[in-house]
GUFIPA-865569 format. One record per residue (C-alpha): residue number from 0; residue in three letters; x, y, z. Coordinates in nm, 4 decimals. Example, Ala and Ser with C-alpha at 12.3 -4.5 7.8 and 13.67 -1.06 7.14 Angstrom:
residues 2
- num;residu;c1;c2;c3
- 0;ALA;1.2300;-0.4500;0.7800
- 1;SER;1.3670;-0.1060;0.7140
This chain:
residues 51
- num;residu;c1;c2;c3
- 0;MET;0.1637;-2.5035;-0.6103
- 1;THR;0.1545;-2.4520;-0.2927
- 2;TYR;0.3704;-2.3530;-0.0419
- 3;ALA;0.3636;-2.6027;0.2771
- 4;THR;0.1833;-2.3892;0.5595
- 5;ASP;0.4198;-2.5538;0.8288
- 6;ARG;0.7530;-2.4047;0.6771
- 7;LEU;0.5689;-2.0471;0.6317
- 8;HIS;0.4724;-2.0719;0.9752
- 9;GLU;0.8532;-2.2175;1.0823
- 10;GLU;0.9743;-1.8455;0.8248
- 11;ILE;0.7203;-1.6530;1.0133
- 12;ALA;0.8370;-1.6855;1.3392
- 13;TYR;1.2050;-1.7041;1.2694
- 14;VAL;1.1582;-1.3260;1.1028
- 15;ALA;0.9818;-1.2262;1.3891
- 16;TYR;1.2089;-1.3297;1.6005
- 17;HIS;1.5037;-1.2099;1.4829
- 18;PHE;1.3825;-0.9165;1.3156
- 19;HIS;1.0964;-0.8045;1.5798
- 20;TRP;0.8791;-0.7154;1.2886
- 21;SER;0.4810;-0.7966;1.2771
- 22;LEU;0.3132;-1.0682;1.1326
- 23;GLU;0.1684;-0.8342;0.9389
- 24;GLU;0.5256;-0.7233;0.8044
- 25;ILE;0.6456;-1.0732;0.7180
- 26;LEU;0.3441;-1.1418;0.5371
- 27;ASP;0.3341;-0.8463;0.2988
- 28;LEU;0.7082;-0.9739;0.1432
- 29;GLU;0.6861;-1.1543;-0.1856
- 30;HIS;0.8173;-1.5593;-0.0812
- 31;ALA;1.1376;-1.4677;-0.2660
- 32;ASP;1.1948;-1.1899;0.0318
- 33;ARG;1.0953;-1.3854;0.3295
- 34;ARG;1.3054;-1.6182;0.2050
- 35;ARG;1.6106;-1.4114;0.1530
- 36;CYS;1.5860;-1.2491;0.5186
- 37;THR;1.5460;-1.6288;0.6340
- 38;THR;1.8896;-1.6851;0.4730
- 39;GLU;2.0835;-1.3608;0.6157
- 40;ILE;1.9237;-1.4235;0.9515
- 41;ALA;2.0991;-1.7698;0.9617
- 42;SER;2.4050;-1.6067;0.8171
- 43;LEU;2.4183;-1.3525;1.1200
- 44;VAL;2.3624;-1.6031;1.3720
- 45;THR;2.6362;-1.8585;1.2552
- 46;ARG;2.8797;-1.5342;1.2287
- 47;ALA;2.7953;-1.4571;1.5516
- 48;ALA;2.7946;-1.7961;1.7471
- 49;GLU;3.1552;-1.8464;1.5497
- 50;GLY;3.2833;-1.4973;1.6849
C-alpha cells in the first residue's frame, strides 16, 4: 500500500512549519514517527489556543 502523495506533502509542510526541520530531516523519519510528530504538534497547537 502506498501513502497518498498529497497526505505526505501535508505532513512535511506541517512538521517543517512548526519544527523548522529540513525536508531531508523529515523524509528520514519513519512513517510512524512522522505521524507521531504531526499528532504531537496538533496537541501543542490546541493547548496553546486554549491557554
